[in-house]
C-alpha positions in Angstrom: 31.2 -0.2 38.0 32.8 3.3 37.9 31.1 6.5 37.1 33.2 7.6 34.5 31.9 4.2 32.5 28.6 5.5 31.3 25.5 6.3 32.9 26.5 6.3 37.1 27.2 3.3 39.0 23.1 2.8 40.6 21.9 3.2 37.0 24.5 1.0 35.3 23.7 -1.1 38.0 19.7 -1.3 37.4 20.3 -1.5 33.4 22.5 -4.5 34.0 20.2 -6.6 36.6 17.0 -5.2 35.3 16.0 -5.0 39.2 12.5 -2.4 38.6 12.0 0.3 40.7 16.2 0.3 41.7 16.7 3.5 39.1 15.4 6.8 39.3 16.8 7.5 35.2 13.8 8.5 33.2 12.3 5.6 31.3 14.1 6.4 27.7 17.1 6.5 29.4 16.8 2.9 30.8 15.3 1.8 27.5 17.9 3.2 25.2 20.5 1.8 27.7 19.0 -1.5 27.3 19.1 -1.6 23.5 22.8 -0.6 23.5 23.8 -3.2 25.6 21.7 -6.1 24.4 20.6 -4.8 20.5 24.0 -2.7 19.4 26.3 -4.6 21.5 28.1 -1.2 22.6 30.6 -1.6 25.4 29.8 1.3 27.9 33.3 0.9 29.0 34.8 3.3 26.3 34.7 6.0 24.3 31.9 6.2 21.2 32.8 7.1 17.8 31.6 10.4 16.4 30.8 10.1 12.4 30.8 12.6 9.9 29.2 12.5 6.6 30.9 14.5 3.6 29.5 17.7 2.1 28.3 16.2 -0.8 26.6 13.3 1.3 24.9 15.9 4.0 23.8 18.0 1.0 22.0 14.5 -0.6 20.1 14.0 3.0 19.4 17.9 3.4 17.6 18.3 -0.3 14.1 16.6 1.2 14.3 19.2 3.9 15.1 22.5 2.4 11.8 23.7 1.8 11.7 23.1 5.8 14.4 24.7 6.6 13.5 28.1 4.5 9.8 28.1 5.9 10.7 27.7 9.2 13.6 30.0 9.2 12.0 32.4 11.4 11.0 29.7 14.0 14.5 29.3 13.7 15.7 33.0 14.4 13.3 32.7 17.7 15.3 29.5 19.3 19.0 30.7 18.1 18.5 34.0 20.4 17.8 31.9 22.7 20.3 29.6 22.2 22.7 32.1 22.0 22.0 33.8 25.1 22.0 30.5 27.2 25.4 28.9 25.1 23.1 26.2 23.4 24.2 25.2 20.2 21.3 23.9 17.8 21.0 20.3 15.2 18.6 19.6 13.3 18.5 16.3 12.1 16.8 14.3 9.0 15.5 10.8 10.2 18.9 8.8 10.2 20.4 11.5 12.7 22.6 12.7 10.2 22.9 16.5 11.2 21.3 18.4 7.7 21.8 21.8 9.8 23.7 23.3 12.8 23.6 27.2 14.3 26.7 28.1 16.5 26.2 31.7 17.6 28.1 31.8 20.4 31.5 31.4 22.4 30.1 28.2 23.6 28.2 26.6 20.8 31.5 26.8 18.7 33.6 24.7 21.4 31.1 22.5 21.3 31.4 22.1 17.2 35.0 21.6 17.7 34.0 18.3 19.9 31.7 17.3 17.1 28.3 18.6 17.7 28.0 20.4 14.0 26.8 20.1 10.7 27.7 16.4 9.0 27.8 14.5 12.4 25.8 11.3 12.6 23.9 10.6 15.7 22.3 7.4 15.2 21.7 5.7 18.6 22.6 2.3 17.1 26.1 3.7 16.8 26.5 6.4 19.0 24.6 4.7 21.7 22.6 6.9 24.1 22.1 10.5 23.1 19.7 13.3 22.5 19.0 13.3 19.0 19.7 9.3 18.6 17.3 8.2 21.6 14.6 11.2 20.6 14.0 9.4 17.0 14.4 5.8 18.2 11.3 6.8 20.7 9.9 9.1 19.0 9.7 11.3 22.0 11.1 14.3 23.3 14.2 13.4 25.6 17.0 14.9 27.5 20.3 12.9 27.9 22.2 14.6 30.6 25.8 14.1 31.2 26.4 10.7 32.4 22.8 9.4 30.7 25.0 9.0 28.0 25.9 5.8 27.2 29.5 6.7 25.6 32.0 8.0 28.4 33.3 11.0 25.9 29.7 12.2 25.7 29.6 12.8 29.7 30.0 16.4 29.3 27.3 17.3 27.7 23.5 18.0 28.2 21.1 17.5 25.0 17.5 17.9 24.7 15.8 16.8 21.8 12.4 16.7 20.3 11.3 14.7 17.3 9.8 17.0 13.5 6.7 15.3 13.1 5.5 14.8 9.3 1.6 15.1 8.7 1.2 11.2 8.8 2.6 10.8 12.4 6.2 9.6 11.8 9.6 11.3 12.2 11.2 13.0 9.7 14.1 14.4 12.0 15.0 15.8 15.0 15.6 19.0 16.8 18.5 19.2 19.7 19.6 22.2 21.5 23.1 21.0 23.4 25.5 22.3 25.9 27.9 21.8 28.7 26.0 19.6 31.6 26.5 21.6 34.9 24.0 22.0 38.1 21.0 19.7 38.4 19.5 17.9 35.4 16.3 19.3 36.6 17.4 22.6 34.9 16.9 21.0 32.0 13.3 21.1 31.5 13.1 24.8 30.5 15.3 23.7 27.6 13.2 20.6 27.0 10.2 22.9 26.7 11.9 25.3 24.3 13.2 22.8 22.2 9.4 21.1 21.9 7.6 24.4 21.6 9.3 24.9 18.8 9.0 21.4 17.2 5.3 22.3 17.4 6.0 25.3 15.4 7.6 23.3 12.9 5.2 20.4 12.8 2.5 22.9 12.2 4.1 24.7 9.1 5.1 21.3 7.7 1.2 20.7 8.3 -0.4 23.8 6.7 1.9 23.3 3.7 1.0 19.8 3.3 -2.9 20.4 3.5 -2.8 23.8 1.6 -5.7 23.1 -0.4 -8.0 21.7 2.3 -9.6 23.6 5.6 -7.3 23.8 8.4 -9.0 24.1 11.3 -7.0 25.3 15.0 -8.6 24.0 18.1 -7.3 25.5 22.0 -9.1 26.2 25.5 -9.2 30.2 25.1 -10.6 32.3 22.4 -8.1 34.6 23.2 -4.7 32.5 23.2 -5.5 29.6 20.3 -3.3 27.4 19.6 -1.4 27.6 16.4 -0.1 24.4 16.5 -3.1 21.9 17.6 -4.5 21.8 13.9 -7.0 19.4 12.0 -7.4 19.2 8.5 -10.7 18.4 6.5 -11.2 17.8 2.5 -14.1 18.9 1.1 -16.5 15.7 2.4 -16.2 17.2 5.5 -14.2 14.4 6.8 -11.3 14.9 8.8 -7.7 14.0 7.3 -5.1 14.7 9.5 -4.2 16.3 12.6 -1.0 17.4 14.8 0.7 16.2 17.9 0.0 19.2 19.5 -3.7 19.0 18.5 -4.0 15.0 20.0 -2.4 15.9 23.4 -5.4 19.3 23.5 -8.0 16.2 23.3 -6.3 13.7 24.8 -6.2 11.3 21.8 -3.9 8.1 22.5 -3.4 7.9 18.3 -4.1 10.2 15.4 -6.5 7.7 14.2 -8.8 8.5 16.9 -9.6 11.5 14.4 -8.9 10.7 11.0 -11.5 9.4 8.7 -14.3 10.7 10.7 -17.0 13.0 9.7 -16.0 16.7 11.4 -19.9 17.8 12.4 -20.1 14.2 14.0 -16.8 14.8 15.8 -18.0 18.3 17.1 -21.2 19.7 17.4 -20.7 22.4 14.7 -20.6 22.3 11.3 -18.2 23.9 8.7 -20.1 26.2 7.6 -21.2 27.6 11.0 -17.5 28.0 11.9 -16.5 29.6 8.3 -19.2 32.2 9.4 -17.3 33.2 12.5 -13.9 34.4 13.7 -13.9 32.0 16.7 -16.4 29.0 17.2 -17.0 27.5 20.5 -17.9 23.5 20.3 -17.8 20.9 22.5 -16.0 17.4 21.8 -16.9 14.1 23.7 -13.9 11.7 23.8 -14.5 10.6 27.3 -17.5 10.5 29.5 -17.0 14.8 29.6 -17.3 16.5 26.9 -14.4 19.1 26.6 -14.7 22.6 25.6 -13.2 24.0 22.4 -12.4 27.1 20.5 -12.2 26.5 16.9 -10.7 29.5 14.4 -10.5 28.2 10.4 -7.2 29.4 9.6 -7.7 28.2 5.5 -10.6 27.3 4.0 -9.3 26.3 0.7 -12.1 24.3 -1.1 -14.0 27.3 -1.5 -11.3 28.9 -3.1 -11.5 26.0 -6.1 -12.3 28.8 -8.3 -9.2 30.5 -8.1 -7.5 27.4 -8.7 -9.8 26.2 -11.5 -9.1 30.2 -13.3 -5.0 29.3 -13.4 -5.9 26.1 -14.7 -8.4 27.0 -17.5 -6.4 25.5 -20.6 -5.4 22.2 -18.9 -8.8 22.1 -17.8 -10.7 23.0 -20.1 -8.9 19.9 -22.2 -9.8 17.4 -19.9 -11.9 15.4 -21.9 -10.3 15.4 -24.9 -6.9 13.8 -23.4 -5.1 11.3 -26.1 -3.5 8.4 -24.9 -6.4 7.4 -22.3 -8.3 4.3 -21.7 -10.8 5.3 -19.5 -14.1 7.5 -20.6 -13.7 9.0 -17.6 -10.9 11.5 -17.9 -12.3 14.1 -15.3 -10.4 12.3 -12.1 -7.3 13.3 -9.7 -5.7 10.6 -11.5 -5.9 12.4 -14.8 -5.0 15.6 -13.0 -2.0 14.6 -11.9 -1.1 12.6 -15.8 -0.9 16.6 -16.9 -0.6 16.0 -20.7 2.3 13.3 -20.2 1.1 10.8 -22.8 2.7 7.8 -20.8 1.1 8.8 -18.0 -2.6 9.4 -19.1 -2.4 6.0 -20.7 -1.1 4.5 -17.1 -4.4 7.2 -15.8 -6.9 5.3 -17.9 -5.4 1.6 -16.9 -4.9 2.4 -13.2 -8.8 3.9 -13.4 -9.7 0.9 -14.5 -8.6 -1.4 -11.7 -7.6 1.0 -8.5 -11.5 -0.4 -7.2 -10.7 -4.0 -8.5 -8.1 -5.3 -5.4 -5.3 -5.4 -7.8 -1.8 -4.6 -5.9 0.2 -1.2 -7.7 3.7 -0.9 -7.6 5.0 3.1 -8.3 8.6 3.0 -9.4 10.5 6.0 -10.5 13.4 8.3 -9.7 13.3 9.8 -6.2 11.4 13.0 -7.0 9.3 11.7 -9.6 5.7 12.6 -7.3 5.1 9.1 -6.7 3.4 10.0 -3.0 1.4 12.3 -5.6 0.2 9.6 -7.8 -0.8 7.4 -4.9 -2.6 10.0 -3.3 -3.8 10.6 -6.8 -4.9 6.7 -7.0 -6.4 6.8 -3.4 -9.0 10.2 -4.3 -9.8 8.4 -7.7 -11.2 5.2 -5.9 -14.2 4.2 -3.6 -12.4 4.7 -0.6 -11.7 8.6 -0.8 -13.7 9.1 2.0 -11.4 6.7 4.1 -8.1 7.3 5.3 -4.7 7.6 3.4 -2.1 6.4 5.3 1.8 6.8 4.4 4.8 5.3 5.7 8.2 5.6 4.9 10.2 2.3 4.9 13.7 4.3 4.3 12.7 7.1 6.7 11.8 5.2 10.2 14.3 3.9 12.1 14.8 0.0 11.6 13.6 -0.7 15.5 10.3 1.0 15.0 9.1 -0.2 11.6 7.6 -3.2 12.8 5.5 -1.0 15.5 4.7 1.6 13.0 3.1 -0.9 10.6 1.5 -3.4 13.2 1.2 -1.8 16.2 1.5 -2.9 19.6 -0.7 -4.1 22.8 -0.6 -2.3 26.2 2.4 -2.5 28.5 3.9 -4.1 25.5 7.1 -1.7 25.7 9.1 0.3 28.1 8.0 3.9 27.6 5.5 3.0 25.2 1.8 4.1 25.2 -0.1 2.9 28.5 -2.8 1.6 26.2 -1.1 0.8 23.0 -0.8 2.2 19.8 -2.7 1.2 16.8 -0.2 0.3 13.6 -0.4 2.1 10.4 -2.1 -1.0 9.0 -4.9 -1.0 11.0 -5.0 2.8 11.1 -5.7 2.3 6.9 -8.5 -0.3 7.6 -10.8 0.5 4.7 -8.8 3.2 3.3 -5.0 3.2 1.4 -1.9 2.2 2.9 0.9 4.3 0.8 4.5 1.7 1.5 6.7 4.4 0.1 10.5 3.1 -0.3 9.0 -0.7 0.1 12.7 -1.8 -1.1 14.5 -0.2 2.0 12.0 -2.7 4.4 14.5 -5.2 6.3 13.9 -8.6 5.2 13.1 -10.3 8.2 9.9 -7.8 8.6 9.0 -8.6 4.7 7.4 -12.2 5.6 5.6 -10.1 8.1 3.8 -8.1 5.9 2.9 -10.9 3.2 1.5 -12.8 5.6 -0.7 -9.8 6.5 -2.0 -9.3 2.8 -2.6 -12.8 1.8 -4.5 -13.4 5.2 -6.2 -9.6 5.9 -5.4 -9.6 9.4 -2.6 -8.5 11.6 -1.5 -9.6 15.5 -0.1 -6.2 16.9 3.2 -6.5 19.0 2.4 -8.3 22.1 -1.2 -9.2 21.2 -2.4 -12.8 20.7 -5.9 -12.1 19.0 -5.7 -11.5 15.1 -7.4 -8.3 13.9 -9.0 -8.5 10.3 -8.4 -5.1 8.5 -9.6 -4.2 4.9 -6.6 -3.5 3.7 -5.3 -1.4 0.0 -1.5 -1.2 -0.1 0.2 1.0 -2.5 4.0 0.6 -2.6 6.4 2.7 -4.1 10.1 2.4 -4.7 13.0 4.0 -7.0 15.2 0.7 -6.8 15.1 -1.8 -9.0 13.4 -4.5 -6.7 13.8 -7.5 -9.6 17.2 -6.7 -9.0 17.4 -6.4 -5.0 15.2 -10.2 -5.4 18.3 -11.6 -7.2 20.5 -10.3 -4.7 18.2 -12.0 -2.2 17.7 -8.6 -0.3 14.1 -8.5 -1.1 11.7 -11.6 -0.9 10.3 -12.6 -4.7 6.9 -13.4 -3.4 6.6 -10.6 -1.9 7.4 -8.9 -5.1 4.8 -10.8 -6.8 2.2 -10.2 -3.9 2.5 -6.2 -4.5 3.6 -5.6 -8.1 0.0 -6.5 -9.4 0.3 -3.6 -11.9 3.4 -2.0 -12.3 3.7 1.8 -12.9 6.7 3.4 -14.1 6.5 7.0 -13.7 8.8 9.0 -15.8 11.5 11.4 -14.4 11.0 15.2 -15.3 13.6 15.4 -18.2 12.0 12.5 -19.8 8.6 14.3 -19.9 7.0 15.9 -23.2 4.8 18.4 -21.1 7.2 20.0 -19.1 5.6 23.5 -19.4 2.2 22.3 -18.3 4.2 20.9 -15.0 5.9 24.2 -14.6 2.6 26.1 -15.0 1.0 23.4 -12.2 4.3 23.4 -9.9 4.2 27.5 -10.1 0.7 27.7 -9.5 0.4 26.2 -6.2 3.2 27.7 -4.9 1.3 31.1 -6.3 -1.5 30.2 -3.6 0.6 30.3 -0.7 1.6 33.8 -1.5 -0.3 37.1 -1.5 -0.6 39.0 -5.2 0.8 36.2 -6.8 -2.3 35.4 -8.7 -0.5 36.9 -12.3 3.1 35.2 -12.0 4.0 33.6 -15.0 7.3 32.2 -16.3 9.0 33.9 -19.3 9.6 32.4 -22.6 12.9 32.4 -22.5 12.9 31.5 -18.9 10.7 28.9 -19.8 13.2 27.9 -22.7 16.0 27.2 -20.0 13.5 25.0 -17.8 12.2 23.1 -20.4 16.1 22.3 -21.4 17.5 21.5 -18.3 18.1 18.3 -17.3 16.5 17.8 -13.9 18.3 15.1 -11.6 16.3 16.0 -8.9 13.0 15.7 -10.8 9.6 17.5 -9.9 11.4 18.3 -6.3 13.7 20.3 -7.8 11.5 21.7 -9.8 9.9 23.4 -7.0 12.9 24.5 -5.5 13.8 26.2 -8.3 10.4 27.8 -8.6 10.4 29.0 -4.8 13.9 30.5 -5.3 13.1 32.2 -9.0 9.2 34.0 -7.3 11.7 35.5 -4.5 13.8 36.6 -7.0 11.3 38.0 -9.0 10.8 41.9 -9.5 7.4 41.7 -11.3 4.4 39.6 -12.7 6.8 37.6 -14.8 9.7 35.3 -13.8 12.4 35.8 -16.3 15.9 34.3 -17.1 17.9 36.7 -14.2 15.7 35.1 -11.6 16.5 31.6 -12.0 19.5 30.0 -10.0 22.6 29.1 -11.7 22.4 25.6 -11.2 19.8 25.1 -14.4 22.8 27.4 -16.4 24.8 24.1 -16.0 25.0 22.2 -18.9 24.0 18.6 -18.8 26.4 15.7 -19.4 26.1 14.8 -23.4 25.3 11.5 -23.9 25.8 9.9 -27.3 22.4 10.7 -28.3 22.1 14.0 -27.6 24.2 16.5 -29.8 21.7 19.0 -30.2 23.1 22.5 -28.3 21.1 24.6 -25.7 19.9 27.8 -27.5 19.1 30.5 -24.5 21.2 33.4 -23.3 22.9 33.5 -20.0 21.4 35.9 -17.5 23.2 39.3 -16.8 24.6 38.5 -13.6 26.2 34.8 -14.8 27.3 36.9 -18.1 28.9 39.1 -15.7 30.3 36.6 -13.2 32.1 35.0 -16.5 34.5 37.8 -16.8 32.5 40.1 -19.2 32.3 44.0 -18.1 29.7 46.2 -19.2 32.3 49.0 -19.5 31.5 52.1 -17.2 30.1 54.2 -20.2 27.7 53.6 -23.1 30.3 54.7 -25.7 32.7 51.8 -24.1 30.4 49.6 -24.1 29.3 50.0 -27.5 33.2 49.5 -28.4 34.1 46.6 -26.8 32.9 44.5 -24.3 36.3 44.4 -21.4 37.6 40.4 -20.3 38.6 40.6 -16.8 38.5 37.7 -14.3 36.1 37.0 -11.3 38.2 38.7 -8.5 38.5 42.0 -10.6 34.8 41.9 -11.4 34.0 41.4 -7.8 36.8 44.1 -6.6 35.2 46.1 -9.5 31.3 46.1 -7.7 32.3 46.3 -4.8 33.9 49.6 -5.1 31.2 50.9 -6.9 28.9 49.9 -4.2 31.5 51.7 -1.4 32.3 48.0 -0.2 28.3 47.5 0.7 27.9 44.0 0.6 24.1 43.9 0.2 24.5 46.4 -2.2 27.1 44.5 -4.2 25.3 41.4 -3.6 22.1 43.0 -5.4 24.1 43.9 -8.4 25.8 41.0 -9.2 22.3 38.9 -8.8 24.1 36.9 -6.1 22.8 35.8 -2.4 25.1 38.4 0.1 26.6 34.6 2.1 27.6 33.7 -1.7 29.4 37.3 -2.3 30.7 36.4 1.6 32.6 33.3 0.3 33.6 34.7 -2.7 35.2 37.7 -1.1 37.0 34.9 1.3 38.0 32.7 -1.6 40.1 36.0 -3.5 40.9 37.5 0.1 39.0 40.7 -0.6 39.2 42.2 2.6 39.0 45.7 4.1 39.2 47.2 6.9 37.1 46.8 10.0 35.4 49.8 9.8 33.7 49.1 6.0 33.2 45.4 7.3 30.8 46.9 9.9 28.7 49.0 8.3 27.4 45.6 6.4 27.6 43.4 9.6 29.9 41.3 7.8 31.7 38.3 9.9 
């Protein structure tokens, strides 16, 4: 085999003949080539096809990651600075391998964009073959794919270093990659891989702290002077460790996060939380092997002691807990009723769930994307007798199909090339005694459904590569936005599994159907305010609240959170006004046959302005009449009034600089280069 057909002659031979020790290639590269040959049936003698998604498809896949991208902006800026100097392009994907965001800040990266390394491109290993992003997601491990290590001949000019983006439960929800043209020796790419791994660790820490904003978060390091801000654990108010980041596992030498999760903090460490809270940095010891490990801990978040702050913001709703209508249970002071808000349908469901939550009855949550299925599942767990045990999640739609089985059942020592030497504990075993939440169960491959059914029936698992069954105490909650009955009728979902997981079905209403929108808006806003300084008194104004309550919310509570985050950034005082809301909430909803009511609210001043209504240049003209002009004329007027300084003009119009730049390009409103340079216009 010639070197221009993929990999190299020596490496290709080792893959084709499977002669151990003949190849010095990275273990992940060889495993990937074997998958491409045996499983994906991709020919190594040809170029691979690079696929791109449409703008709307990319937007749909980027939406769940918008908060991450926003919160990690400073981290990405640091990476972009280094990448620009070194000629790298930066790619961020979701779990499918779709690039949802890309940065091209150099001439080289602009050239790479033209060759396919851009937003919207798909880098799934099963389609593109061995590549940085696809192989990283499949192996759930950092990897560099250099030159001819790429499976496709047309990718041999690239060098790609990628690291997975890890969710708090240990599953990858995306990947981060920096790519450039391959030159020199592969060993030179070690610095690139180290850079992308450090950045991925910082992003994981941001996601982790957001996910456990209402819990204690503790940082551990080997030095009191250099804390590892990404080596974190979360501890609940029962002093139980509920989560840990990947860098923390590496710090402690743990092969799996469930060596920690579920254990008491004081039993694990030679310290209690009260001692930790009273000191800036605490010295402690942990014994995971024969020799105790000396560490230094810093309490980053002490949320359980700030409950008075939360309670004060919810005094009204909390004060009426005992009188909630529609409940079937006498005890309404539980996380379930808190999650239900004041929606009559959910209050009724909460009462029923409270009665069965400890009875071993399987629960299926059904609802549109963004309706809070995971929130409800957590509330079920926290309202049960298993509240101090692990709550383990697995998104069946976000995990690559090739990894779901090992994620669920785990695997024994030596089962996989490139796997953990001692094997890995699966999600089912990790949830032993606690709760396993299977999100998007409708997307589970049908060949795995039989295995899951057997586990549910027999309460035991057999890890991959093992022969001895392991008994587990199971409590499974499943969720889906799909119609499982329709999937059953189409043969895409097992009927026996459907009846096994749906002992009780909970329908979660969409946000547009809920009668307690003001309560939900206040609750989401309160959670956002906890993450910002001097935001305790922020409220939504009456007119803005009317707009939010009448909007149809196709993205449900997830979209509401994004809208309120935007409004928090735009506000100038303690009240969110109509002018602070994004344009999307003013788009009239599609009118159904039973919807004939008109929307009674005023458009914000910026939208009236952009619609072509001028306020006039003087008070007398404004009182006399409103001059109607086109959007182009309005833009020209505001730009001239602000001497073509885009930042000022954008603020005057109430839109972002990027939006104004797009409109300037749309109407070809360019000025000379000197004026452009005043605002950094590109």
